[in-house]
N, C-alpha and C positions, 0 to 999 in steps of 0.2 A: 206080537211083542206086546207090553206091558207099555202105558205113557208116562211116560220121564215127568213129573210137576217138575217144577222149580219155585220151593218152595218162598224165595226172595222176591220175584215175581209178582207170586199173590200178594205178598202181604205189602212190599211196597205200592204198586200200582193201586190201591185202595185208601180213603185217610183211615186216619186213626178213630176206631170205633168204643164203645163205653163199656167195650169184653174186654179190652184189651186195656185203658185205661184199671178197669177193677182185677186184670193180674199183676199190676201196678201193685194197685193201692193194696194186694195181698201180699205181695214183693216187703213193700214198705211196712206192713203193720210186721211180722214175719223180722224184718232188722229194729223195727223198731223195738220191741219183748226183747230179743237177741241184747240189742244196747244195754236195757235195761237190768235184763241180768248178770250181763260181763262186769257193770260194776255195782252190783250189789254190794259185795264184800267190804267193797272200798268206803260205801257208807254205813256199813255196820260194822266195821272192823273196830270202833273204840267201843261203842256200849257192848261190844262178846268182849274187849278185854278189860275191860269195868264186871261185867256177871262172874268174869270165870277167874278174874285177878291176875289174868297175861300181859306179859310187858308188852309194849307196840313192834319189839325188834320179831317174835315169834309170826308175827303174820307177813314179812316177805316171804316163804315159803308157802305161805298158803293161797299168796298172790300168783308166785311161781307157778306153781301148781295147775290154775286154772288154766295161764296162759300155757304152758305145754301144750294142756287138755286142748288146749282151743286150735293150736298150731297141728297137732296130732292128727284133728279132727276136719283141720280145714287138708289137708296134707292129702288122708285116708276117704272121706266121701267124696272130696272133688272130684278124683276117677272113679269112682266108684257111681255118683250119679251120671257123669258121663255116659259109662256105659252100660246100666242095666235101668235109666231114669231118674230125671229129678224129682217128681214129685215125690215118691217113697221114700228116699234120702232127705228130701227136708223135711216131713212128714217124723222121718224117726228122727232125725238131730235136733228138732221143736219136741220130740215126747219125750229125749236121753235129759235134757237139758232141765227141761220141768219137773222130772222125777224128782233129780238131785237138785235141785236148788231143792223142794220140797225135805229135800233127805237133811239140807244144811239146816235146813229150821229146827232138825232135831237134833244136830251133833251136841256131844258134851265137851270134848275130846281133842287136842290139837291133831292126833292121827285121822280122827275121822271128818273133821273140819276137809284136813290135806284131800283124801280118799272120796268125798265127794265136791267139791270143787274141780279137781282132776276130772273127775267122770263128766261133770256138768258142763266143764270147758270141752269135752268133743264132741258135746251135742250144741252147743253155742260156738266150736268153729267153722264144724260142720253144715251149719244151716249156711254159715255166710257164703261159700261157692253156690249153691243153689238157686239164692233166692238174684244174687248178684245176677246169675246167667237165665232167671227167667225171667227176670225185670228185662231184660233186650232180646229176649229170645221173640218174645210177638211184635216187638217194634217195628218200625222200616227203618232201612239204615240211615237215613237223614237224623234218626230222632232216636239210632240204638243206645250212643254215650249218654244223653240227657234221661233216658227210658234210667240206664246203671248211675247216673250220678244220682239222680234221685231215688229210687232205692236206696241206694247206701246211705246217702243226705240223712235217713229217717234212724240208723243206726245213733248217730251221735244227739239226735231228740229224743231217744228211749232213755239215753242214758240220764241224759236233764230233766223225762219227767221222774227218773228211777231219782234223782236227788230234791224234788221236789214234794216227792212222795213221801221220802225219807225223814225230810224234817218234820211231817206230822206224824206219823203213825212210831216212829219207834218211840217218842217221849209218848205218846198215847196206848201204844199197844203190845213195847216193845218191838226187840230188832229182830225177835223171827219173823215179824209181820211183813217183813220186806222181803225176804223169803215163800213166805205165803201167797204174796201177791204173784213173785215174780216166778215160783213155780203155777200156781194155778191158772195165772195165763195163757204160755203157753201149750195147758193141755187142752184148757177150751180150744184157743185157738187151732192147733190141730185135728178136731173134729172140723171144723170151717173148712182148712182146706183139706179134710178127705172127700168134701161135701162139692167145696165150688174151685177148687184150683185144678186146672188142665194136667190130663196126663201125657204129657210129650214123650215119643219116643226117642231110646237113643239114640242121640246124632251125632257121631263121632265128627261131622265135617258137614255145616250146616249148607253150603254151596253143591257138597259133592255126597249125596244120600241114593240109598236104595229108592226105587220105583215103589216098593211095597213102604217104608217109611217116610215116603217123600208124600204119599198120599194120605196116611195117617196127620203129619203134620200139619197139612191142608186141611183137610175133614174135618181138624181141631180148629184152626180156625176159621174156618167157615160156617160150622155150627153156632162158633158163637157170637158171628159178623153177625148171625139169622138171626138167630135168641134176642140180642140184643134190639134189632129191625122191628122184630113182633113188638117187641116190652113197649118202644117208641110208640108204637101205634095203638095198641091200646093204651095208651096215657093220651095221645090223640083223638 
């Protein structure tokens, strides 16, 4: 009979490693990019209205389309990520909002803005459950709330970066540049996620796993911890 590995004990009985911090940093970057793209339409709306002679009132549905898409994305991607694996759905969400942010830069009509922001919202909302869950997945119980809070704190920080960026790039390069940045960054970051983000088996309950899934989760943690130790020895 296979031994049952208690994942909580494996993580809780060891100090926080560089590997765990690395996973948290990846989640923070994902949250920051998400925050940037979520707020991007707000920064660019005045310039878009001026460019296409659109009254300010018509942007209400555009803002709403992104929020509706984000709600549907979070509600659909969250359960699917729990069932089939968080990494693949986090990468998919990042790619989706990256593509549709780039397409937003090409929009010239109100229906196009509505469609592109709705589809971008699906990815923006879909990424949130994954980066929050992964932010706490490898954290010890005593620090799990802190890890999740830090991961989510990067979301408004991304919005702040977007505000500062847009104040410079819109006058110099046009409103499209905000979406070119907001679309290119997540697509490049998706490659980093594919390479560096650990693949975690779908875990319906972190305290009651099958032996096989518990072993996969513990092996991923140990592999990262050992890799971090080897890097530390080489530097020494």
